N, C-alpha and C positions, 0 to 999 in steps of 0.2 A: 727529367720533368715528368714524363709519362709514368715512371715508376712511383712517383709521389701522388699524382692525381688519380691514378687508377684505384688504389684502395679507398680514397675519399669518395670517388664516384660510386663504387660498389656499396660503401657505407650509406651514402645518401639514398641510393636506389633501394637498399634494404630497409631503411627507415620508412621510406615512402610506401613500400609494399606492406610493411607491418601496419602502417596507419590507415591504409586505404583499400587493400586487397582482401576480400572476404576469405580467401584461402589461408590467410595469416591471422584470422580472428582469434583463435584460441591461443596461439603463442603470445599475442599481445594481452589477451585476457589473463593468461597465467602470470605474466609479469605484473599486471595491475593487482591481481589478488595477492601475490607474494609481497609486493611493495606495500600494499595496504596492511598486510599482516605485521610487517615490521613497524609501520607507522602506528598501528593500534597498540602494539606492545610498548612503544615509546610513550604514548599517551598515558597508558596505565602506570608506567614507571615514574614519570616525571610530573604529571598533573594530578593534583589532589582530588580524591573522591569527594563528592558532595552528597550528603544524606538528604533525601527528600521523601521518598515513599518506601524504600527498601525495609526500614525498620517496621513500618506499619504492616507491610506484607508479612513479615516474619511474626509479628505479634498476633495478627489475625490468624495465621496458620497455626500458631501455638494454641490459640483458643479453640480452633476446630479440632486439633489433635487431642485436646483434653475432653472431647465428647460433645461439644456444642454444635448442633445442626440447625439451629434457628438463625437464619441469616441476619435478622435484625439485632441479634445479640453478639454477633462477631464483629468486634471493633478493634481499633488500634489508635496510636497517637494522633493520627490526622483524620480519624473518623471511622464510620462503619464500612463494612465490606460492600462494595457496589459493583463488583465484577462477577461474571458467570462462573460456574463451578470449575471449568477447565483451568482458570487462573489459579484456583486454590490447589488443584491437583499438581500443577507445575511447581508451585511454591512449596508444596509438601515435599517434593523431591529436592528442591534447592535447600530447604530447611534441614533436610537430613544430611546433605553432603557438605554444608557450610557451617556445621556446628551451631544450628539455630540462627544462622545469619551473621554470626560473629566473624567468620572468615571472609572478609570483604574481598581480599585479593583473589581468592579462589573464585568467588562469584564474578568478579570482573573478568577473569579469564574464561569462565563459562560464557559470559555475554560477548566476549571477544570472538569466541568460536561461533556464537549465534550470529554476530554481525558478519563475519566472513561467509557464513552459510547463506545469508540474504544476498550478499554480493555475488556469490557463485550462482545462485538462482537467478539474479537479475541479469548476469552475463548470458545465461542460457536463454532467458526470455528475449533478450536483445538479439541473440544469434538466430532465433527462430523467426525474427521479424525481417522486414524488407527495407532496403534503402536507408539504413543507418550506418554511417561510416564507422570503421573500427575505432578511430581516434576518440569517438564520443565516450568510450569506456573510460578514458582518462579523466572524465568529469566525475565519475561515480565516487572515487575516494576523497574528493576535495571538500566535503561538507564537514565543517567544524562542529556544527550543532548535532549532526547525526551521530558522530563518534561519541559526543558527550552523552546523548540519550542512551546509547548502548552501554558504554563501559565506565562512564563517570556518574551515571544516575540510576542505572539498572531498572528502567521502567518496564512494566509488563507489556506495553505496546509492542516491544521488540519480538516477543514470542508470537503475538498475533500476526505481525508483519511477515515473519518467517513462514508460518503455516499458510498464509494467504498467497505469498509469492510461489510457494510450492503448488498451491491449487491452480494458480494461473498457468504455470508450466504444464501441469497435468491436462488442463483444458486445451492448451495449445496443441498438445500431442494427441488429443482425441480420447484421453482417458477420463471420461466424464464422471464415472462412478468414483474414481479416486479423487478427482478434483472436488466433487461434492463433499466427500468425507473430510478432505483437508480444509475446505471452506467452513464446514461445520465445526471442526476443531478450532479454527481461528476464531469463529464466532463465540465459542465457549470460553474464550479468553477475554475478548473485548467486543462489546456490542457495536462499536463503530464499523465492524466488518460488514454490517448490513448495507453499507453504502455500495457495495459491489453487487448486491442481490439483483437489482433491476437488470444489469448487464448480463449476469449469469442466467437469469430466467429467459432472457431474449435468446441467448446463444443456445441454450438447451431446447427451447421451443422450436427454433429454426432447424437445429441439427437432429433432434430426437423426436419432436412432436409433443402434442399436448399431454397425452397419457404418461409418457416417460418423464416429462417435466414435473407432473404432479407426483410421481413416484420419487423423484429426486427431492422434492419438498418434504415428502414424508420421511425420507432418509435424514434430512437436516433436522427435522423436528425430533425424530427418534433418538438421534445421537445426543441432542441437547438434553433429552430426558435421561438417557443413560449416564451422562456426566453428572447429573444433578439428583440422582435417585435418593440419597440420604436426606437431602434438604427438602425435596418434594414430598417425601413421606411424612416429615415432621411438621413443617410449616410452608406449604406450597406457595401461598400468596405472599408471604414474607420474602421468599426466594425470588419470585417473579418481580415483585416491586423493587427489590434491591438490584438484581442483576440486569433487568431489562426495563429500566425506568426511562421511557421515551420523553418524559416531560421534565427531566432533570435540568435545573438552571445552574449554570456555572457562575462563579464570582467574576464580576467585571474587572477587578484589579489584575486578574491573571490572564486575561484574554490577549491574544496576539493579533487577532483580526477585529475589525469593526471598532477599534479604539476611537476613531474619529466621530463616532456616535456618542452622545452624552449618556451617562449611566442610567438615567430614568427611562430614556427611550430604549436603551439596550435591554433592560430588564422587563420591558412591557410585553404583555401578551400580543399586542398588535404587531410589534416588530418580529416576534417569533412567528406569527402567522404569515407575515409578509415574506420572510425567508423560506418558510415551508412551501408557500405558493410558488416562489421562484424556483425552488429545488424541483418540485413536481413538474412545473412548466418546462424547465430545461430538459428533464428526462423525457417528457412526452414529445418535445420538439425534436430531440435527437432520434427518438424511436420512430416518429412519424416520417421525418424528412431526410434522415441521414443513415441510420443503422440498417434500415430495410430497403434502402434505395437500390442496392445490387440485386434485389429480388423483384424489382418492379415498383413495389410500394408496400407500406405497412398493411394496407387493406388486403393485398394479395396474400401476404404471409398469414394474416389473421383468418382469412377465408379458407385457405388451404388447411390451416391448423384445426379449425372447427369442423370442416367437412371430412377430414381424414385424420382423426385424433391419434391414430396409431402410427402415423407416418410423419417424416420430417416436414415441417411447415415451410422451410426455406427452399429457394430454387438455386441460389448461388452456393459456391463452396465456402465453408467456414474455415478460412485460413488461419494459421497461427498469428499472423499479423492482425487480422480482424479481431481475434479473441483478446489479445493484449490491448489493442486500441480501444475497444468497447469497454472492457473492464476498467482500464485506467481512467478513461473519460468519465465513466459512471462514478468512480471514486472522486475525481476532481470536482464534479458537479456538487457532490455532497460536501466537500471541503469548502468550496466557494460560498455555499449558502449555510454553512454551519454558523450558529450564533456565536459560539465561543470556541476558539482553538487554543489549547495550552501548548507549551513549548515541546512536550514529548510527542504531540500529535504530528509534528513534522515528519516523524518516521513513517507515517501513513503513505507519504508519496515522494519523499526525498529522492529515491532511486528511480522514480517514474518520470520526473520532470524532463530530463533529457529525451526520453522516449517520446513523450507528448510534444515536445518542442519540434521534433523531427516528423511529427504528423501535421505540422503547420506548413504554410508556404512562405513563411517569413524568411528574409535573408539570414544567412548564418550569423552575422554580427548581432542581429536583433534576437535571434534564438538564444544566443549566449547571454545577452543582456537580460532577458527574461529570467533565465536560470539564476544569474547573479543577483538580480533584484529579489527573487524569492529567498535565496540563501541569506542575503543581507537582512531582510525583514525578520527572519527567524533567529538572527543572532543579536538583535537589539533587545537588551533587557534593562529595565522593563520596557515594554513596547511604548511607542509614542504615537501621536496622531499621524506623523509623517510615515513612520515605519509601517504602521497598520494600513495606511492608505496605499503604500507601495505594494504590500502583500495582496490586498484585495484587488488592486488594479492589475498586478502581474498575473494573478490567478485568472482574472476575467479575460485578460488579453490572451492568455494561453488557451483558455477554453474557446474563445472566439476564433483563434487561429486554427484550432482543430476543426471547428465547424466549417470554416472557409477552406480548409486544407484537405486532409484525408481522414474524415471521421470514421470511415469503415476500413481503415488500413490501406496498405498498398499491396495488392496481390503479387505473389511471387511470379516472376517471368519464367518463360520456358527455359531460358538459359541461365537460371539463377545459380546453377552449380559452377558456372564459369566465373572467371575473374570479374569483379565489379569494383569500380572506383567511383565514389560519390563524395559530394561536398556536404 
């Protein structure tokens, strides 16, 4: 009897340690990554590719390679080029290795590698955080929509997400210059990366001071110029209007959020202004009452930063957990108040929702319900009044949970290197 139960007991204990003990984080993460690699390969092999924007990317790249540097004249089957120059640089490389975009299978495998790269970066970000159980990693490969965005649709958002995740990890490790360059690289692919900028500026201001933060902004701007030199030389306003059009209005029929609002209201300037006010108000509220609370108050940070511009403005330690929590929350605020979200935009935060759920004080079943609700809403096509309501409601509840939970992250305890088991 004992000879039978003993191996089972060891197996159960081993599984429990793998799922809950931080010392076994990377063994579990490795299994998750390998398992997801097999899953992604099966998706490529058995689920048909769907053409949406890839052909347009390739046609636009072809126009550029033929010598056209006026952004307003670089167009494709679905419209003009509306992304910054880094997007074009990446697709110039993809154009070269995929026979002008004809070798779809090779492109899918490139994106599969890109997807696994974002997963590895996410695992590293989670590892640097506090109080997130190992087993939460099991949630990361479960998104049907995220796999589709990467390997069945080949959207350019995937490249921006990869660079941004790398930037978050760099900021977590205190490599601010590297983080800023990676952030700028991500921004050169997709303008939506600006959603992280408020959080990045706060972290830099607290950790490096006002002068250093201004230099980081100069770095971001300089890199954007370097990426876009040919286009800025020929038609600078054409480039800026196309690549960084802050007033762009997306079609109502493709939106995943705010579907419960009628189309006339959705497209109105008043609705856009309301969402902008909500976005700015939420950022200001987190900045004033939550993100600077460990330093005493936002006024303390601001006063120190202005009085001693060459020195850090913050008093508290900027932990890796603080960095990820602030940046992911800054992104979530932007997503919640975005007027239109298309299906590929889910990649902006799909791998971050479990992290943010564990920055709330909600019971574990409710955390899982929120993650499931968000995933459900992004998988309903076309979106409905109900699915859109679920998405906006779940995003709002997630943000409210972070506000009431751990908006500045959970500082690492002194014994963080020892065994930890959390729920």
